N, C-alpha and C positions, 0 to 999 in steps of 0.2 A: 482528600488532600486540605480540608478547610478553607477554600475557596480562595489558596493560595495561587497567584502565576507562577507558572515553571518555565522557562525559559527551553525549550525542544532540543535537544543538542548538550545542553549540562551536564555536568556531572550528578550533581541530584536527579536531575530526568532519567540519566543512564541508568544509574544505581535504583530507583523506583522502578522503571522500567524488566530490567535484570529478575528485583524481587519478585513482581505481577507472573513475569514469561517465564516459568524457568520449567523443572523437571516432572515437579507435581503440576503444574497447568497441563500440559504437554501430554500426559496420563490420562489424566481428565478428558481432554481433548479428543485424546484417542480413543476412552475407552464411548463418551455418551458420541463421537460424530461418525466415529467410522473413519474418518480420511486426515488427510494433514493441512485444512482449512480452519484458522481461526475466523472469527467476526460471524455476523448474524450475516444472510445470504449468501457470503465468503460462498462455496462452487456453485450451485443456481445462479448466483451472477455472476462469476466469471464466465462463466458458459453465454450467458446471454451478453451480458455484453460482452464479450469476442467475436461475435456474430457480425458486429458492424463495424470491427477496425482495419477488416480487409488483409488481414495475417499472410503473409507468405513466407514461406524458407530464407528469403531473404533481409526479412523482417529482426530488426534487433531490438527491444524489448527494454530498457532501463525500468525496473521494478523497485519503485522507494518505497521503503519500511517492508523488504520482503517476509520479513518472519521468520518461518518453519519451510520454506521453500515453495512449502503448496501451489497458490496461484504460477506462479513460473513454472514450475513441472507440469503442471495441467497445459499450459499453452504453447512449450516446447514440444513437448509428447502429442500433442493435437494437431499443429500446425506445422512443427518442424523449423520454428523460429529459434532463434538465440537470444536468451535473455540473461539481463545479466541483474543482480537483485544488490541492495543494501539496505542494511538493518543496525544497530547503532547496540543491539543485542547480544554479548559475544555466545551466549548459549545458543540462541537463535540460529545465528550464524552458522556453529558447528552442527548442529544438527539438520540447517540445511543442505550442508557439504557432504554429510552422511547420508541423507534419504535421501542424496541426488544422486549419490555415487550408488547406491545401492539398483537404485530404480535407472543405472547404467545411459543417463541422460545429462555426464558433466560433459559430454562432448558438445551440447548445448546449452547450459547454464552453468552460470558460476556467481559467485561471493564475493561483495566485499563487506566488511565490518567496518564502517562507519557513519558519518554525520549526514543524513536525506539532504540536510542545507548547503550541505561543503561537496557538493559532489564532484568527485576528483577527475571527471572526463574532461577534454576539449570539446569548442563550441560543433554542435553541429554531426554529432554521432551515433542519434539515435535515432531509428522510423519511430518510435512509439517509445512517451512515459505513464507507467503503471502505478494504480495505488490502490489497493483493495483494503479499505476497512481500519485504516491509521491514521490519517490524514486529519481528522479530526482533534485531533490531540496536539496540533499547531497553533498555538491563538495567533502568530501571523503568518496565515496562509499564503499571503503576498511572496515573503521571500522565496516559498517552496515552488509556489508557481513560476516567480521569475527564474529561479536553477533549472526549472524544468524546461522551457524557455529556452534557456541559453543551449543543452546538449542535444536539442532536438534539430533534425536534418528540415530544410524548406520543407512545410507542405504536413510537416509529423504529427503528429495526433499525442495529444494527453486524454486520458481515460481514468476513471476511478470513483470506486463507490466508497460512498461515505450517509451519514446520518446527514438529515435535515431538518429546521425546526425554526418554523415562523415566529416561537415565542422562547423565554429563555426558559430553558431546562436544568435540573441536575438529575441525577444517578446514583442509585445507592454504591453500585460496584465503584463507585469514583476513589472509594476509600482506599480501593486496594490496586487498583491498574493507573489512579490519574487522576484528573478531570481534561473531559473532552470538551470541544469547544465547535457544535456544530451550527452552522451559517443558514440561513435563507436561502429559495434559490436568486433570489434578486441577488442577496450577498455575492453566493459563491462564482454568478455571473459576473458580476460587475469587479468582483478580484480577478479574475480569468482574465478580462479582457481588457485591467490596468495591467500585467503583466505580456501583454502583446497577443494572447489569441485572439480568435475571430469563430465566427461562426458555433460557435458553445451551444450548445443542445445538453435539454435535460431528461429523462428516460427515471421514471418514476419504478423504483422498484418494488414496494411496500408490499403486494400482495406475494412474491418471491420470498421477501422475509417474512412472511408473514406463514408458508407452507415449511420455510426452516426454521 
């Protein structure tokens, strides 16, 4: 995007996401990966992370930037929990709904086409907030973390898979998929603590990403 800062949630950003994550991209993912998980680490990482979340049938997860819903369906099917996904891309939202119905999981999983920074839910609604390889698009992650903190129940958990880097990086794919903003581990921790979270833990999934 030529190094230009773009506000996540803006109309310009929405159009960029819709052009990047479209029907053609979905066909490529289905062909190469054989599942409906976008992103590096994806299915391996979600399974790894889920083991530490203490999910039960009483859990209700908010999946921010849920894409076509692969992680949401995976978690609901394995743990019997409820999952609500939010994604700004109307195409991804429609695919998520269709595939969830086809999987007979629409009694556990639902989706909203909307902005993750403006989650339309009351305070203290969810036991978990989750993200899979999507939050690095946010240049101001503090706003996202605060939104997540607001809707979490007391003692709720935020958990996400994302890239981290100790040096400034640029990727060739940013020309097509928009600029990403990876943070250092220390910066992620600081932002989460500023949003109100405590007991922040980091798990290195580099090996899983390499296998993926």
